[in-house]
N, C-alpha and C positions, 0 to 999 in steps of 0.2 A: 736714691732718687734725689734729683736736684729740686730746687723750689718751683721751677716751672712745671716739671713733671708732677710734683705733689699737688700743685694748684689745679692742673688739668685733671688729675686723678680725682681730686675732691669734687670738681664740677661734674664730671661724668658719673661718679658714684652717687652724688645727690640726685641727679636726673634719673638714674636707674632706680633709686629707692622710691622716688615719686611714682614712676611707672609701676613698680612692684606694689606699692600701696593701692594704686587704682585697680590693678589686676586682682589683688586679694580682696578688695572691697566687694566684688561680685561673687566671691566664694562664700561658703557657709561660715558663720561666725566662729565656729570652733576649729577652723582649719589649723592643721598642725605646723604650717610654715609661717614664719614671720616675713615681712618685706626684706629684711637682711638676709634671711636664708635663701629666698628666691633670687636676690641679686647675686649672692655668692655662688649659687649653683649655675646661674647664667654666666657669670664671670668665668667660671671654670671651663664652660663650653667655648668661650671666646678667647681663651688664653693664648691661642696661636696668632690672634690678630694683634697688631701693634695698637697701643693706646693712641687715640686720635690727638693730633697736636694742633689742628686748625678747625675752625667752625665747619668748613667744607667736609672734613673727614669725620667730624662728630656725628652729623645727621645719619649717614649710613650705619655707623657703629651703633648708635642708639636704636635704630630700627631693627638691626640684626639682634641686638640684645633683647628688645621687646618681643621679637618673634621667638627667641630661645626661651624666654620666660613663659610665654604662652604654651609652647611645646612641653616645657617642664610641668606646668600645671595639668595639661591634658594627660601626659604620661602618668603623673601622680594619681590623677583621678581614675584612670584606667586600671592601674595596679590596685588601688584601694577598692574599686568596684569589683574587679575580678576576684579579689580575695573574699569579699563579702557575698558575692553572687555566683559562685562557682564558675568564674571565668567569663562572665557576661561582658559584652563590649559596649552596650548602650550606656551613655553617660548623660544624665539630665542635669541641666545647669541653667541659671538665669544670667543674662548679661545686662549691663546698664547702658542705656543710650545716653546721648549728650544732654538730655533734659532730666536725668535722674530717674527715668522710668525703667522698670525692669522688663526685659524682653525674654519670655520663656524659650528655651531651646530644647526640644525633645531628644535630640541625639547629637551631642557635642562632638563626638568622634567623627561622624559623617560631615558635620559642618566644618570641622577643621580640614578634612580632606578636600572638600569643595572650595574652601578659601585658599588652599594651596594651589588648586587649579586656577582660580581667579588671579592669584598673585603671578602665576606664570604668564597668563594672557593679558591681564590689565593690572599691573602693579599699583598704579595710583588709586584705582578703585578699591583694591584690596587693602591698601594702607589706610585709606579714609574710613572704610568700614571697620577695620581693626581698631583704629584709634577711637572711633566713636562708640562702638558697641563693646569692645573688650576692655578698653581703658576709660570709658565714660567721658571722653573729651567732648566739649561743645564744638559746634561747627566753626566758631571763631578760633578756638584753640587749634583745631585741625588746619584751618587756613594758615595760621601762623607757622605751624609745624611743617606744612608742605610748601609754604611760600606761594600759596595760590589764593585767589579771591574767594570770598564766601559763596558767591553763586557757582563758581567752578567746583568747590567742595560739595555743594548741594547736588550738582550734576553727577559728580563721582558717586555720591551716596545713592542717588536715585537710580542711576544706571547699574551700580553694583548690586543694589537690593533686587532689582528686576532680574539681573543675571543670576544671582544666587537663588531667588525664588524658582526660576525656571529650572535650574540645575538640580536643586533639592527635590522639586516635584518629580523630575526625571529619575532621580536616584531613589525615590520612594519615601522621602521624609515629609510627613504632613506638617502643616502649620505655615506660618508666615515667616519670611526671612527678615 
């Protein structure tokens, strides 16, 4: 690796570790994975993608990596829960919103499926919700990440939560999105 590649790698790796720390913050305190473990597992999933060399390429790469980390945590929780509960699929988990408040989620597996549907239909809404509730970013941080104004991010969050609540109620998950 030349020095430019090393510098880019170090920057991307540091950003992924920060996202992993945020993701693991909402997990139970005795979680068996460290931020490094989560980053390395996500990195393996992304190994076919070239390392981003520009700021324009970095944003989609980081989003893809954060999505992979989330999927890895969900899969890990499903396997652990299935092992403990005779194959049960319901995964209960709390997420952190951008104000440090915990938001209970009674069925994380269903929430994940519905968020994937939202990402297909309205990717900016899904990204704003993901960054706010899964990674605990503030609206200001999300606005910087998405390069949108804070009022626009607020609209994404409001519209996304309304869409999620409607879809989750339709799917049978009680509680607030």
